[in-house]
Backbone as a chain_set.jsonl record, in Angstrom:
{"seq": "MIEMERLAHRGLWNEATEKNSRVAFERAFAAGFGVETDLRDHAGTVVISHDPPGGATEPELSFEDFLALYRRCDASGTLALNIKADGLSVRVHQLLKKYQLGRYFVFDMAIPDMLAYSKLGMRCFSRHSEIEIPTLLKNFSPYSPIEGIWLDSFSSIWYSTDLVREHLASGLDVCLVSPELHGRDPQPWWDELRTFLETTPPDSDPRPGRLMLCTDFPNEF", "coords": {"N": [[0.904, 111.057, 87.428], [0.595, 107.511, 86.577], [1.52, 105.577, 83.838], [-0.162, 103.129, 81.883], [-0.272, 100.3, 80.018], [-2.612, 99.084, 77.439], [-3.608, 95.422, 76.704], [-4.914, 93.766, 74.313], [-7.135, 91.185, 74.556], [-6.615, 88.195, 73.266], [-6.539, 89.54, 70.852], [-8.232, 92.143, 69.02], [-11.381, 91.902, 68.937], [-14.649, 91.425, 67.499], [-16.775, 89.803, 67.412], [-16.967, 86.438, 68.966], [-15.994, 84.519, 67.616], [-13.948, 85.69, 66.498], [-11.605, 85.687, 67.895], [-8.27, 85.232, 68.486], [-7.494, 85.483, 65.672], [-6.507, 86.166, 62.62], [-7.781, 88.961, 61.571], [-8.533, 90.092, 64.021], [-6.03, 90.517, 65.412], [-4.996, 92.105, 63.508], [-6.606, 94.393, 63.858], [-6.116, 95.216, 66.575], [-3.156, 95.663, 66.433], [-3.089, 97.885, 64.548], [-4.558, 99.687, 66.053], [-2.685, 100.353, 67.938], [-2.511, 98.734, 70.297], [-1.217, 96.36, 72.744], [-0.845, 92.815, 72.779], [-2.54, 89.95, 73.903], [-2.097, 86.472, 73.553], [-2.347, 83.088, 72.734], [-0.147, 80.055, 72.669], [0.645, 76.992, 71.297], [1.511, 73.803, 70.289], [1.373, 72.076, 67.092], [1.364, 69.446, 64.815], [4.119, 69.674, 64.85], [4.656, 72.294, 64.687], [4.751, 75.576, 66.045], [1.881, 77.128, 67.057], [-1.023, 79.497, 66.983], [-3.344, 79.181, 69.25], [-5.902, 78.812, 71.6], [-7.318, 76.385, 72.565], [-6.664, 72.722, 72.408], [-5.823, 72.124, 69.061], [-7.673, 70.12, 66.837], [-9.4, 67.531, 65.067], [-11.519, 68.758, 62.75], [-10.791, 71.231, 63.217], [-8.523, 73.604, 62.608], [-5.627, 75.356, 63.294], [-5.693, 79.013, 62.359], [-3.375, 80.566, 62.338], [0.043, 80.146, 62.368], [2.69, 80.663, 64.829], [4.878, 81.904, 63.677], [3.644, 83.126, 61.412], [1.912, 85.019, 62.694], [4.014, 86.625, 64.136], [5.204, 87.676, 61.872], [3.035, 89.162, 60.838], [2.783, 90.994, 63.069], [5.341, 92.596, 62.536], [4.726, 93.391, 59.956], [2.531, 95.024, 60.3], [3.843, 97.034, 61.602], [3.852, 97.145, 64.305], [3.962, 97.935, 67.793], [3.37, 97.201, 70.338], [3.26, 95.426, 73.432], [3.676, 92.071, 73.682], [1.866, 89.331, 75.146], [2.415, 86.066, 75.815], [0.899, 83.424, 76.172], [1.726, 80.381, 77.265], [0.787, 77.235, 76.46], [1.418, 74.818, 76.202], [4.041, 72.492, 77.068], [7.462, 72.326, 76.395], [8.394, 74.045, 74.186], [10.024, 76.002, 74.349], [12.548, 76.521, 73.12], [11.754, 76.536, 70.064], [10.136, 78.983, 70.137], [11.715, 80.837, 71.259], [13.577, 80.857, 69.012], [12.148, 82.13, 67.06], [11.325, 84.502, 68.099], [13.664, 85.921, 68.143], [14.401, 85.629, 65.46], [12.451, 87.401, 64.256], [13.138, 89.578, 65.711], [12.057, 90.559, 67.926], [11.672, 92.018, 70.982], [9.817, 93.117, 72.79], [7.98, 91.613, 74.874], [6.442, 89.003, 76.828], [6.445, 85.841, 78.528], [4.089, 83.565, 79.97], [2.279, 81.391, 82.235], [3.254, 78.671, 81.89], [4.379, 75.502, 82.937], [6.361, 75.133, 86.067], [8.99, 73.97, 85.885], [9.382, 74.121, 82.981], [9.175, 77.021, 82.642], [11.834, 77.633, 83.805], [13.535, 76.49, 81.747], [12.978, 78.51, 79.588], [13.847, 80.802, 80.723], [16.41, 80.398, 80.883], [17.107, 80.641, 78.517], [17.162, 83.477, 78.343], [14.592, 84.515, 78.214], [11.839, 86.803, 78.815], [9.973, 86.37, 81.676], [6.777, 85.852, 83.172], [5.267, 85.556, 86.408], [2.184, 83.795, 87.69], [-0.13, 85.434, 89.97], [-2.674, 85.047, 92.093], [-5.945, 84.771, 93.898], [-5.785, 82.211, 94.415], [-3.311, 81.367, 93.972], [0.187, 81.851, 94.435], [3.04, 83.857, 93.741], [5.73, 82.475, 91.927], [9.343, 81.955, 92.524], [10.477, 84.436, 92.899], [12.295, 87.505, 92.665], [13.321, 88.43, 95.155], [13.574, 86.169, 96.42], [15.46, 84.576, 95.417], [18.58, 84.921, 93.797], [18.771, 83.881, 91.227], [16.319, 83.813, 90.177], [13.81, 83.565, 87.593], [11.767, 85.414, 87.255], [10.362, 88.281, 85.968], [8.138, 89.683, 86.048], [4.653, 90.055, 87.079], [1.623, 88.317, 86.528], [-1.19, 89.378, 87.316], [-4.132, 87.974, 88.543], [-7.691, 87.49, 88.963], [-9.75, 85.306, 89.881], [-12.545, 85.062, 91.125], [-13.406, 87.424, 92.443], [-12.15, 90.91, 92.718], [-9.57, 90.377, 94.624], [-7.444, 91.821, 95.778], [-5.816, 94.847, 96.893], [-5.025, 98.017, 95.527], [-2.425, 98.599, 96.831], [-0.961, 96.196, 96.718], [-0.376, 96.082, 93.969], [1.344, 98.412, 93.99], [3.373, 97.618, 95.512], [4.377, 95.389, 94.136], [5.352, 96.602, 91.768], [7.023, 98.499, 93.047], [9.059, 96.575, 93.852], [10.312, 96.305, 91.601], [9.128, 94.637, 89.58], [7.488, 94.21, 86.819], [3.86, 94.332, 85.933], [0.987, 92.857, 85.122], [-2.383, 93.498, 84.928], [-5.329, 91.408, 84.951], [-8.264, 92.02, 83.537], [-11.429, 92.069, 84.924], [-13.748, 91.229, 83.268], [-12.824, 89.012, 81.69], [-13.173, 86.966, 83.305], [-16.088, 86.772, 83.331], [-17.404, 88.969, 84.812], [-18.493, 92.138, 85.362], [-16.491, 94.703, 84.41], [-16.471, 97.675, 85.067], [-16.793, 98.681, 87.786], [-14.475, 98.103, 89.17], [-12.526, 99.017, 87.208], [-12.948, 102.003, 87.584], [-11.939, 102.341, 90.081], [-9.176, 101.727, 89.555], [-8.567, 103.603, 87.518], [-8.447, 105.944, 89.386], [-6.225, 104.88, 90.945], [-4.123, 105.218, 89.019], [-4.246, 107.88, 88.167], [-3.501, 109.089, 90.549], [-1.116, 108.025, 91.294], [2.228, 108.824, 91.329], [4.687, 109.103, 88.588], [6.965, 106.404, 88.069], [10.406, 106.221, 88.73], [11.798, 104.707, 87.081], [11.98, 104.559, 83.582], [10.922, 102.833, 81.631], [8.789, 101.623, 79.216], [5.461, 99.947, 79.481], [5.47, 99.044, 81.847], [3.406, 98.926, 83.903], [0.368, 97.074, 83.0], [-2.733, 96.178, 81.546], [-4.923, 93.687, 80.769], [-7.335, 93.148, 78.704], [-10.558, 92.441, 77.143], [-11.983, 94.704, 76.189], [-10.242, 97.015, 75.172], [-10.554, 99.393, 73.776], [-12.571, 100.84, 75.402], [-11.579, 101.364, 77.819]], "CA": [[0.146, 109.95, 86.833], [1.41, 106.448, 86.124], [1.212, 104.997, 82.494], [-0.503, 101.779, 81.706], [-0.477, 99.831, 78.415], [-3.564, 97.956, 77.246], [-3.449, 94.461, 75.836], [-6.07, 93.169, 73.687], [-7.041, 89.612, 74.861], [-6.86, 87.38, 72.048], [-6.867, 90.632, 69.805], [-9.301, 93.113, 68.977], [-12.352, 91.027, 68.307], [-16.11, 91.942, 67.587], [-17.53, 88.438, 67.737], [-16.211, 85.461, 69.885], [-15.514, 83.704, 66.558], [-12.732, 86.295, 65.682], [-10.61, 85.666, 69.005], [-7.089, 84.875, 68.102], [-7.795, 85.369, 64.31], [-5.561, 87.266, 61.832], [-8.36, 90.186, 61.648], [-8.634, 90.513, 65.322], [-4.761, 90.916, 65.564], [-4.632, 93.547, 62.678], [-7.079, 95.475, 64.397], [-5.343, 95.579, 67.709], [-2.031, 96.435, 65.998], [-3.593, 99.213, 64.115], [-5.002, 100.689, 67.198], [-1.493, 100.512, 69.068], [-2.621, 97.986, 71.631], [-0.498, 95.19, 72.87], [-1.891, 91.645, 72.439], [-2.182, 88.602, 74.642], [-2.449, 85.148, 72.657], [-2.058, 81.424, 73.236], [0.707, 79.237, 71.933], [0.407, 75.518, 71.333], [2.155, 73.026, 69.192], [0.393, 71.347, 66.141], [1.969, 68.85, 63.561], [5.332, 70.133, 64.694], [4.703, 73.608, 64.595], [3.996, 76.394, 67.43], [0.65, 77.751, 66.607], [-1.988, 80.459, 67.798], [-4.511, 78.449, 69.666], [-6.222, 78.642, 72.851], [-7.603, 74.829, 72.869], [-5.917, 71.634, 71.614], [-6.37, 71.748, 67.848], [-8.087, 68.659, 66.35], [-10.419, 67.094, 64.109], [-11.72, 69.49, 61.496], [-10.56, 72.458, 63.648], [-7.056, 73.627, 62.291], [-5.281, 76.659, 63.835], [-5.542, 79.856, 61.557], [-2.163, 81.27, 62.401], [1.315, 79.948, 63.168], [3.25, 81.695, 65.628], [5.648, 82.691, 62.705], [2.551, 84.02, 60.628], [1.726, 85.977, 63.894], [4.998, 87.657, 64.268], [5.302, 88.385, 60.491], [1.889, 90.281, 60.833], [3.252, 91.992, 63.93], [6.201, 93.229, 61.91], [4.462, 93.983, 58.764], [1.608, 96.133, 60.649], [4.663, 98.102, 62.121], [3.125, 97.367, 65.642], [5.107, 98.241, 68.722], [2.852, 96.995, 71.624], [3.666, 94.372, 74.148], [3.113, 90.666, 73.26], [1.763, 88.39, 76.428], [2.5, 85.24, 75.211], [0.412, 82.449, 77.131], [2.354, 79.267, 76.941], [-0.304, 76.09, 76.76], [2.11, 73.365, 76.115], [5.522, 72.399, 77.399], [8.688, 72.056, 75.369], [8.118, 75.001, 73.208], [10.981, 77.326, 74.536], [13.537, 76.712, 71.966], [11.187, 77.231, 69.114], [9.705, 80.377, 70.691], [12.913, 81.698, 71.277], [14.213, 81.215, 67.869], [11.225, 83.014, 66.341], [11.466, 85.898, 68.631], [14.973, 86.242, 67.472], [14.302, 86.006, 64.024], [11.649, 88.667, 64.165], [13.668, 90.705, 66.608], [10.912, 90.937, 68.932], [11.985, 92.247, 72.314], [8.787, 93.583, 73.819], [7.18, 90.585, 75.067], [6.646, 88.193, 78.004], [5.92, 84.697, 78.356], [3.609, 83.188, 81.279], [1.334, 80.27, 82.37], [3.959, 77.553, 81.834], [4.866, 74.727, 84.103], [7.711, 75.701, 86.522], [10.459, 73.412, 85.2], [9.292, 74.94, 81.586], [9.742, 78.414, 83.028], [13.454, 77.703, 84.006], [13.877, 76.458, 80.301], [12.659, 79.884, 78.973], [14.686, 81.882, 81.48], [17.944, 80.006, 80.495], [17.312, 81.241, 77.156], [16.927, 84.773, 78.3], [13.424, 85.243, 77.829], [11.235, 87.523, 79.843], [9.035, 85.375, 82.376], [6.003, 86.619, 84.396], [4.692, 84.583, 87.312], [1.049, 84.041, 88.167], [-0.411, 85.616, 91.189], [-4.153, 85.175, 92.341], [-6.335, 84.307, 95.215], [-5.406, 80.711, 94.649], [-1.844, 81.093, 93.611], [1.396, 82.753, 95.104], [4.113, 83.922, 92.929], [6.715, 81.625, 92.256], [10.732, 82.195, 92.149], [10.39, 86.031, 93.048], [13.651, 87.88, 92.745], [13.765, 88.457, 96.394], [13.608, 84.785, 97.158], [16.484, 83.771, 94.974], [19.272, 85.51, 92.882], [18.567, 82.944, 90.112], [14.873, 83.849, 89.959], [13.699, 83.946, 86.157], [10.658, 86.108, 87.065], [10.443, 89.741, 85.67], [6.76, 90.36, 85.891], [3.639, 89.32, 87.65], [0.323, 88.028, 86.069], [-2.258, 89.603, 88.533], [-5.212, 87.574, 88.258], [-8.716, 87.186, 89.981], [-10.948, 84.352, 89.295], [-14.009, 85.098, 91.727], [-13.461, 88.743, 92.622], [-11.017, 91.649, 92.987], [-9.038, 90.187, 96.127], [-6.18, 92.518, 96.24], [-5.833, 96.268, 96.704], [-3.839, 98.713, 94.652], [-1.426, 98.585, 97.467], [-0.301, 95.031, 96.221], [0.252, 96.731, 92.86], [2.5, 99.219, 94.096], [4.379, 96.667, 96.133], [5.018, 94.638, 92.986], [6.096, 97.708, 91.146], [8.204, 98.984, 93.746], [10.094, 95.72, 93.955], [11.078, 96.11, 90.086], [8.571, 93.702, 88.902], [6.257, 94.682, 85.96], [2.485, 93.911, 86.538], [-0.066, 92.929, 84.049], [-3.652, 93.304, 85.447], [-6.335, 90.825, 84.463], [-9.476, 92.581, 83.935], [-12.777, 91.157, 85.425], [-14.69, 90.559, 82.136], [-12.191, 87.904, 81.22], [-13.956, 85.915, 84.194], [-17.485, 86.824, 83.047], [-17.655, 89.974, 85.639], [-18.604, 93.612, 85.111], [-15.282, 95.397, 84.809], [-16.613, 99.052, 85.503], [-16.475, 99.252, 89.176], [-12.992, 97.967, 89.347], [-11.951, 100.069, 86.389], [-12.961, 103.291, 88.265], [-10.754, 102.11, 91.015], [-7.804, 101.409, 88.695], [-8.503, 105.24, 87.162], [-7.93, 106.714, 90.559], [-4.947, 104.57, 91.023], [-3.386, 105.647, 87.814], [-4.186, 109.312, 88.313], [-2.937, 109.492, 91.968], [0.14, 107.509, 91.587], [3.294, 109.607, 90.713], [5.402, 108.255, 87.77], [8.081, 105.579, 88.718], [11.745, 106.753, 88.443], [11.974, 103.658, 86.032], [11.063, 105.156, 82.407], [10.735, 101.727, 80.652], [7.168, 101.602, 78.915], [4.908, 98.693, 79.588], [5.729, 98.459, 83.38], [1.983, 98.502, 83.939], [-0.35, 96.702, 81.822], [-4.039, 95.849, 81.598], [-5.179, 92.712, 79.566], [-8.726, 93.174, 78.719], [-11.538, 92.184, 76.138], [-12.422, 96.062, 75.623], [-9.235, 97.983, 75.301], [-11.025, 100.614, 73.343], [-13.417, 101.154, 76.329], [-10.847, 101.832, 79.092]], "C": [[1.113, 108.753, 86.396], [0.712, 106.078, 84.622], [0.726, 103.709, 82.654], [-0.995, 101.3, 80.167], [-1.618, 98.866, 78.446], [-3.378, 96.8, 76.181], [-4.62, 94.03, 75.458], [-6.08, 91.85, 73.9], [-7.556, 89.027, 73.621], [-7.103, 88.366, 70.789], [-7.983, 91.325, 70.114], [-10.411, 92.649, 68.004], [-13.827, 91.748, 68.496], [-17.086, 90.858, 67.835], [-16.634, 87.254, 68.256], [-15.389, 84.786, 68.877], [-14.059, 84.2, 66.028], [-11.666, 86.244, 66.849], [-9.559, 84.899, 68.264], [-6.902, 84.697, 66.494], [-6.806, 86.527, 63.985], [-6.25, 88.938, 61.95], [-8.344, 90.817, 63.039], [-7.042, 91.221, 65.879], [-4.48, 92.227, 64.895], [-5.26, 94.681, 63.433], [-6.348, 96.184, 65.615], [-3.916, 96.318, 67.347], [-2.121, 97.861, 65.402], [-3.989, 100.139, 64.989], [-3.943, 100.991, 68.218], [-1.82, 99.635, 70.114], [-1.607, 96.856, 71.612], [-1.512, 94.146, 72.654], [-1.328, 90.508, 73.366], [-2.829, 87.64, 73.712], [-1.995, 83.888, 73.32], [-1.089, 80.787, 72.185], [0.687, 77.794, 72.283], [1.595, 74.96, 70.136], [1.209, 72.125, 68.544], [1.189, 70.844, 65.088], [3.357, 69.387, 63.481], [5.535, 71.66, 64.59], [4.046, 74.554, 65.75], [3.008, 77.486, 66.518], [-0.233, 78.518, 67.594], [-3.126, 79.556, 68.124], [-4.727, 78.323, 71.0], [-6.655, 77.115, 73.523], [-6.844, 74.08, 72.06], [-6.516, 71.824, 70.148], [-6.639, 70.321, 67.613], [-9.314, 68.482, 65.546], [-10.46, 68.102, 63.058], [-11.155, 70.933, 61.954], [-9.118, 72.777, 63.344], [-6.979, 75.491, 62.774], [-5.122, 77.595, 62.484], [-4.269, 80.451, 61.153], [-1.106, 80.133, 62.885], [1.784, 80.867, 63.738], [4.127, 82.682, 64.666], [4.729, 83.69, 61.963], [2.146, 85.33, 61.522], [2.846, 87.07, 64.051], [5.392, 88.336, 63.151], [4.197, 89.428, 60.591], [2.312, 91.352, 61.814], [4.278, 92.991, 63.147], [5.443, 94.101, 60.548], [3.114, 95.147, 59.027], [2.621, 97.223, 61.56], [4.097, 98.171, 63.552], [4.639, 97.608, 66.656], [4.502, 97.777, 70.343], [3.427, 95.883, 72.257], [2.929, 93.066, 73.673], [3.044, 89.796, 74.509], [1.463, 86.997, 75.703], [2.318, 83.886, 76.126], [0.821, 80.978, 76.573], [1.483, 77.99, 77.198], [0.162, 74.767, 76.512], [3.622, 73.371, 76.521], [6.37, 71.898, 76.274], [8.746, 72.785, 74.221], [9.273, 76.096, 73.064], [12.002, 77.44, 73.446], [12.904, 77.097, 70.714], [10.612, 78.587, 69.149], [10.694, 81.204, 70.593], [13.518, 81.948, 69.988], [13.455, 82.061, 66.899], [11.081, 84.223, 66.666], [12.689, 86.559, 68.044], [14.993, 86.492, 66.304], [13.422, 87.178, 63.497], [12.065, 89.972, 64.922], [12.785, 91.561, 67.391], [11.493, 91.005, 70.648], [10.858, 92.684, 73.536], [7.555, 92.612, 73.891], [7.174, 89.943, 76.433], [6.023, 86.875, 78.007], [5.318, 84.145, 79.888], [2.789, 81.901, 81.077], [2.035, 78.8, 82.126], [4.184, 76.82, 83.038], [6.129, 75.407, 84.694], [9.073, 75.248, 85.955], [10.402, 74.106, 83.737], [9.66, 76.265, 81.703], [11.028, 78.453, 82.92], [13.871, 77.581, 82.541], [13.928, 77.749, 79.499], [13.674, 80.996, 79.59], [16.222, 81.462, 81.205], [18.125, 80.649, 79.229], [17.264, 82.798, 77.205], [15.606, 85.363, 78.219], [12.688, 85.831, 79.222], [10.066, 86.513, 80.463], [8.166, 86.124, 83.279], [5.51, 85.266, 85.204], [3.173, 84.857, 87.806], [0.715, 84.433, 89.511], [-2.003, 85.897, 91.162], [-4.634, 84.754, 93.743], [-6.191, 82.892, 95.382], [-4.083, 80.338, 94.351], [-0.889, 82.113, 94.057], [2.228, 82.815, 94.136], [5.13, 83.124, 93.122], [8.222, 82.132, 91.873], [10.87, 83.712, 92.101], [11.82, 86.27, 93.201], [14.062, 88.079, 94.354], [13.829, 87.132, 97.21], [14.956, 84.209, 96.512], [17.304, 84.89, 93.9], [19.116, 84.965, 91.366], [17.1, 83.074, 89.684], [14.523, 84.431, 88.315], [12.64, 85.172, 86.09], [10.843, 87.705, 86.963], [9.162, 90.413, 85.748], [5.758, 89.553, 86.725], [2.1, 89.242, 86.745], [-0.734, 88.288, 86.999], [-3.598, 89.218, 88.269], [-6.278, 87.57, 89.242], [-9.854, 86.642, 89.692], [-12.346, 84.787, 89.747], [-14.252, 86.657, 91.914], [-12.046, 89.507, 92.666], [-10.616, 91.457, 94.49], [-7.993, 90.987, 96.413], [-6.509, 94.161, 96.089], [-4.666, 96.792, 95.751], [-2.41, 98.814, 95.542], [-0.393, 97.475, 97.09], [0.42, 95.463, 94.983], [1.409, 97.471, 92.971], [3.662, 98.448, 94.62], [5.04, 95.853, 95.048], [5.884, 95.688, 92.342], [7.259, 98.19, 91.754], [9.259, 98.151, 93.965], [10.884, 95.61, 92.446], [10.424, 95.221, 89.154], [7.492, 94.571, 87.907], [5.066, 93.852, 86.299], [1.568, 93.989, 85.427], [-1.413, 92.431, 84.702], [-4.61, 92.45, 84.525], [-7.686, 91.464, 84.68], [-10.712, 91.617, 84.143], [-13.479, 90.479, 84.443], [-14.239, 89.413, 81.745], [-12.678, 86.498, 82.075], [-15.476, 85.967, 84.295], [-18.003, 87.978, 84.091], [-17.549, 91.193, 85.169], [-17.39, 94.358, 85.483], [-15.266, 96.893, 85.434], [-16.371, 99.225, 86.898], [-14.904, 99.285, 89.563], [-12.133, 98.985, 88.517], [-11.828, 101.509, 87.028], [-12.048, 103.394, 89.5], [-9.377, 102.283, 90.339], [-7.545, 102.702, 88.233], [-7.841, 106.045, 88.194], [-6.463, 106.261, 90.705], [-3.947, 105.28, 90.079], [-3.334, 107.135, 87.784], [-3.546, 109.831, 89.528], [-1.481, 108.866, 92.164], [1.189, 108.252, 90.759], [4.18, 108.547, 89.749], [6.616, 107.647, 88.272], [9.224, 106.165, 87.979], [12.068, 105.851, 87.125], [11.273, 104.171, 84.704], [10.802, 104.088, 81.524], [9.242, 101.594, 80.405], [7.012, 100.2, 79.074], [5.087, 98.178, 80.996], [4.44, 98.146, 84.011], [1.117, 98.081, 82.932], [-1.667, 96.302, 82.238], [-4.536, 94.857, 80.35], [-6.804, 92.645, 79.762], [-9.309, 92.93, 77.089], [-11.805, 93.552, 75.37], [-11.423, 96.976, 75.667], [-9.716, 99.274, 75.033], [-11.936, 101.446, 74.629], [-12.672, 101.86, 77.515], [-10.339, 103.313, 78.843]], "O": [[2.234, 108.967, 85.934], [-0.473, 106.295, 84.368], [1.182, 103.079, 83.608], [-1.832, 101.81, 79.423], [-1.677, 97.964, 79.282], [-3.067, 97.046, 75.016], [-5.465, 93.892, 76.342], [-5.11, 91.208, 73.496], [-8.625, 89.277, 73.064], [-7.789, 88.004, 69.834], [-8.63, 91.233, 71.157], [-10.48, 92.841, 66.79], [-14.106, 92.484, 69.443], [-18.138, 91.068, 68.439], [-15.476, 87.237, 67.84], [-14.226, 84.474, 69.135], [-13.24, 83.533, 65.397], [-10.691, 86.949, 66.588], [-9.885, 84.002, 67.486], [-6.176, 83.789, 66.088], [-6.413, 87.455, 64.692], [-5.586, 89.918, 62.287], [-8.145, 92.026, 63.153], [-6.953, 92.22, 66.592], [-3.928, 93.198, 65.413], [-4.667, 95.737, 63.653], [-6.054, 97.378, 65.672], [-3.587, 97.379, 67.878], [-1.382, 98.798, 65.706], [-3.813, 101.338, 64.77], [-4.154, 101.716, 69.189], [-1.164, 99.94, 71.11], [-1.18, 96.439, 70.535], [-2.7, 94.357, 72.414], [-0.154, 90.195, 73.564], [-3.9, 87.878, 73.153], [-1.335, 83.824, 74.357], [-1.239, 80.988, 70.98], [0.711, 77.424, 73.457], [2.298, 75.622, 69.373], [0.369, 71.484, 69.175], [1.755, 71.675, 64.378], [3.875, 69.594, 62.383], [6.661, 72.119, 64.404], [2.965, 74.285, 66.276], [3.297, 78.314, 65.654], [-0.229, 78.279, 68.801], [-3.853, 79.195, 67.198], [-3.863, 77.766, 71.677], [-6.402, 76.759, 74.674], [-6.333, 74.578, 71.056], [-7.734, 71.674, 70.045], [-5.949, 69.428, 68.105], [-10.155, 69.375, 65.451], [-9.411, 68.316, 62.45], [-11.061, 71.794, 61.079], [-8.368, 72.038, 63.98], [-7.779, 76.421, 62.673], [-4.507, 77.103, 61.537], [-4.001, 80.796, 60.002], [-1.441, 79.301, 63.729], [1.475, 82.002, 63.374], [4.139, 83.908, 64.776], [4.991, 84.891, 61.898], [2.088, 86.47, 61.062], [2.569, 88.269, 64.085], [5.884, 89.461, 63.251], [4.523, 90.601, 60.407], [2.228, 92.533, 61.475], [3.996, 94.189, 63.155], [5.66, 95.284, 60.289], [2.759, 95.954, 58.168], [2.097, 98.168, 62.149], [3.869, 99.299, 63.99], [5.835, 97.506, 66.383], [5.149, 98.01, 71.364], [4.215, 95.268, 71.538], [1.745, 93.056, 73.335], [4.131, 89.48, 74.992], [0.413, 86.819, 75.086], [3.259, 83.335, 76.697], [0.294, 80.497, 75.57], [1.497, 77.673, 78.387], [-0.535, 73.756, 76.586], [4.318, 74.343, 76.229], [5.969, 71.157, 75.375], [9.144, 72.22, 73.202], [9.478, 76.836, 72.102], [12.219, 78.539, 72.935], [13.454, 78.043, 70.151], [10.647, 79.277, 68.13], [10.631, 82.232, 69.92], [13.967, 83.066, 69.739], [14.047, 82.658, 66.0], [10.764, 85.081, 65.842], [12.639, 87.669, 67.514], [15.547, 87.518, 65.909], [13.67, 87.793, 62.46], [11.544, 91.083, 64.824], [12.737, 92.785, 67.51], [11.656, 89.998, 71.336], [10.986, 92.612, 74.758], [6.499, 92.691, 73.264], [7.986, 90.413, 77.231], [4.947, 86.816, 77.413], [6.023, 84.29, 80.887], [2.624, 81.399, 79.965], [1.308, 77.808, 82.183], [4.192, 77.405, 84.12], [6.856, 76.124, 84.007], [10.018, 75.974, 85.645], [11.437, 74.652, 83.354], [10.465, 76.715, 80.888], [11.539, 79.183, 82.071], [14.535, 78.503, 82.067], [14.905, 77.996, 78.793], [14.175, 81.906, 78.929], [17.128, 82.284, 81.347], [19.197, 81.156, 78.901], [17.324, 83.4, 76.133], [15.463, 86.584, 78.158], [12.895, 85.439, 80.37], [9.314, 85.926, 79.687], [8.634, 86.936, 84.077], [5.404, 84.153, 84.688], [2.884, 85.96, 88.269], [1.281, 83.758, 90.371], [-2.539, 86.732, 90.432], [-3.841, 84.433, 94.628], [-6.467, 82.38, 96.467], [-3.696, 79.172, 94.436], [-1.26, 83.287, 94.022], [2.294, 81.779, 93.475], [5.558, 82.934, 94.26], [8.282, 82.768, 90.82], [11.453, 84.17, 91.118], [12.547, 85.448, 93.759], [15.226, 87.83, 94.668], [14.085, 87.055, 98.411], [15.53, 83.334, 97.161], [16.609, 85.659, 93.236], [19.364, 85.706, 90.415], [16.735, 82.347, 88.76], [14.91, 85.526, 87.907], [12.585, 85.872, 85.078], [11.443, 88.312, 87.851], [9.079, 91.622, 85.534], [6.059, 88.402, 87.041], [1.6, 90.303, 86.372], [-1.221, 87.287, 87.524], [-4.319, 90.075, 87.758], [-5.916, 87.642, 90.417], [-10.85, 87.258, 89.31], [-13.252, 84.888, 88.92], [-15.325, 87.11, 91.515], [-10.978, 88.895, 92.653], [-11.102, 92.108, 95.415], [-7.549, 90.796, 97.544], [-7.327, 94.614, 95.289], [-3.684, 96.172, 95.345], [-1.365, 99.093, 94.953], [0.817, 97.698, 97.115], [1.632, 95.283, 94.867], [2.381, 97.297, 92.236], [4.803, 98.63, 94.196], [6.256, 95.671, 95.108], [7.109, 95.589, 92.414], [8.337, 98.307, 91.171], [10.353, 98.64, 94.247], [11.888, 94.924, 92.252], [10.939, 94.976, 88.063], [6.798, 95.492, 88.339], [5.203, 92.779, 86.888], [1.366, 95.047, 84.83], [-1.604, 91.248, 84.985], [-4.68, 92.786, 83.343], [-8.216, 91.482, 85.791], [-10.864, 90.551, 83.548], [-13.834, 89.311, 84.602], [-15.092, 88.6, 81.391], [-12.601, 85.336, 81.676], [-16.089, 85.343, 85.161], [-19.223, 87.912, 84.241], [-16.534, 91.462, 84.527], [-17.177, 94.66, 86.657], [-14.343, 97.311, 86.133], [-15.564, 100.122, 87.141], [-14.281, 100.204, 90.094], [-11.226, 99.658, 89.005], [-10.76, 102.121, 87.006], [-11.501, 104.444, 89.837], [-8.573, 103.1, 90.789], [-6.406, 103.128, 88.425], [-6.843, 106.73, 87.967], [-5.551, 107.083, 90.612], [-2.988, 105.891, 90.551], [-2.3, 107.635, 87.341], [-3.071, 110.966, 89.527], [-0.774, 109.2, 93.115], [1.036, 108.301, 89.538], [4.349, 107.372, 90.074], [7.355, 108.374, 88.936], [9.121, 106.558, 86.817], [12.608, 106.403, 86.166], [10.043, 104.217, 84.699], [10.373, 104.484, 80.44], [8.492, 101.459, 81.371], [7.898, 99.358, 78.927], [4.871, 96.999, 81.277], [4.362, 97.103, 84.66], [1.104, 98.764, 81.908], [-1.752, 96.047, 83.439], [-4.529, 95.216, 79.173], [-7.386, 92.192, 80.748], [-8.661, 93.175, 76.072], [-11.85, 93.587, 74.14], [-11.743, 97.965, 76.326], [-9.464, 100.221, 75.778], [-11.881, 102.674, 74.682], [-13.159, 102.835, 78.087], [-9.72, 103.91, 79.723]]}, "num_chains": 1, "name": "protein.A"}
């Protein structure tokens, strides 16, 4: 059986208003889950925010607050850092080093920005979906920054578990995006995923976090 880490999408929230909040992150860390969250800049600071802050809406947490919370909670799960704005690589790198965070990956940035993260030695994932092909994969270039795949499906699960196996066999980590993130019932696909996990022998590579699932309902899988 292959192991899979669960990532709480914007934390472990009970109400939509709690997404990307301190309490949602605290719950996720306490439960032992990894977390997916969104990074932007606001007033010269890297902040946790899915949408551009503005008007009366101020971000609850800076990225540094978030990392300090991770350490204070003695968390150990993977952090999936969705980069929502260009030009953050140096500040994000400095803060990850300050808090000695190694279990993370960055994704969703523009390709030129991805190269900036890669040059700083950061772990970058490339998107793969029914409308996007992975960019700069290792087998295309020895200089590829890609260490993993963010495997998404906007309208339906378009891929088979054979594609997941293929990415894993090539040495890439894979984070699967659960269907409810796009408003669909996850249960049919979860059943298929459970079968895949139960029938796939463990990889010879012992690293944790090789296969991940980003979900709104990490307690239910």
